[in-house]
C-alpha positions in Angstrom: -106.7 68.0 1.1 -107.1 65.5 3.9 -106.1 62.6 1.6 -103.1 64.5 0.4 -101.9 65.2 3.9 -102.6 61.6 4.9 -100.5 60.4 1.9 -97.6 62.8 2.9 -97.7 61.3 6.4 -97.7 57.8 5.0 -94.7 58.7 2.8 -93.0 60.0 5.9 -93.6 56.8 7.8 -92.4 54.8 4.8 -89.3 56.9 4.8 -88.6 56.3 8.5 -89.1 52.5 8.2 -87.1 52.5 5.0 -84.3 54.5 6.5 -84.0 52.3 9.5 -84.1 49.2 7.3 -81.4 50.7 5.1 -79.3 51.4 8.1 -79.7 47.8 9.2 -78.8 46.7 5.6 -75.8 48.9 5.4 -74.4 48.1 8.8 -74.9 44.4 8.2 -73.4 44.4 4.6 -70.5 46.6 5.4 -69.7 44.7 8.6 -69.9 41.4 6.6 -67.6 42.7 3.9 -65.2 44.5 6.2 -65.0 42.4 9.4 -66.1 39.0 8.2 -64.4 39.3 4.8 -67.6 38.0 3.1 -67.8 38.5 -0.7 -69.8 41.7 -1.5 -72.8 39.7 -3.0 -72.9 37.4 0.1 -72.7 40.4 2.5 -75.5 42.0 0.6 -77.7 38.9 0.7 -77.2 38.5 4.4 -78.0 42.2 4.9 -81.1 41.9 2.8 -82.4 39.1 5.0 -81.8 41.1 8.1 -83.5 44.2 6.8 -86.4 42.3 5.3 -88.0 41.2 8.5 -87.8 44.6 10.0 -89.1 46.3 6.9 -92.2 44.0 6.6 -93.2 44.5 10.2 -92.6 48.2 10.1 -94.6 48.7 6.9 -97.4 46.4 8.0 -97.9 47.9 11.4 -96.6 51.5 11.1 -96.4 52.7 7.5 -99.6 51.3 6.0 -101.3 50.2 9.2 -102.7 47.3 7.2 -105.9 45.6 8.2 -105.3 42.8 5.7 -104.3 39.3 6.9 -100.5 38.9 7.0 -100.8 35.7 5.0 -102.4 37.7 2.2 -99.7 40.4 2.0 -96.6 38.4 2.7 -96.3 36.8 -0.8 -96.7 40.2 -2.5 -94.3 41.9 -0.1 -91.7 39.1 -0.8 -92.2 39.6 -4.5 -91.7 43.3 -4.2 -88.7 42.9 -1.9 -87.0 40.2 -4.1 -87.5 42.5 -7.1 -85.8 45.3 -5.1 -83.0 42.9 -4.1 -82.6 41.8 -7.7 -82.3 45.5 -8.8 -79.8 46.1 -6.1 -77.8 43.0 -6.9 -77.9 43.9 -10.6 -76.4 47.3 -9.9 -73.7 45.7 -7.8 -72.9 43.3 -10.7 -72.7 46.3 -13.1 -70.4 48.2 -10.6 -68.2 45.1 -10.0 -65.5 46.3 -12.4 -65.7 50.0 -11.3 -62.8 51.3 -9.2 -64.9 52.2 -6.2 -64.7 51.0 -2.6 -67.1 48.1 -1.9 -68.8 50.4 0.7 -69.6 53.0 -1.9 -71.0 50.4 -4.2 -73.2 49.1 -1.4 -74.5 52.6 -0.6 -75.3 53.2 -4.2 -77.2 49.9 -4.4 -79.1 50.6 -1.2 -80.3 54.1 -2.5 -81.7 52.7 -5.7 -84.9 51.0 -4.7 -87.1 53.2 -2.3 -89.3 55.1 -4.8 -90.2 51.9 -6.8 -90.8 50.1 -3.5 -93.2 52.7 -2.1 -95.4 52.7 -5.1 -95.6 48.9 -5.4 -96.2 48.5 -1.6 -98.8 51.3 -1.5 -100.9 50.2 -4.4 -100.3 46.4 -4.7 -99.1 44.9 -1.4 -100.8 46.7 1.5 
């Protein structure tokens, strides 16, 4: 029971960090597309970079409270994050012809990755 409760708290911490990283990603991507008139893929890439640093530190120190050396987890975290970005970018590519506002497409892409990301980070990265 203790390990189950511990896992629920870990999922909660992951959700908090992920939600904040998603907000950073969405604000950055929507601002880039709306105010700076960046192409949607460019805005998404810039936003990905901004959220990436926050996400790594949040998950390393808060979510998983890792005792592993950063140099050991960073490559795996980057592989996981880049895979998530690729999935997000792929969805945006598929939605490119859809008659939806860019903001809706970006929100859909940002919602796609979290479950896959938790499992990979929990059991492979940290």
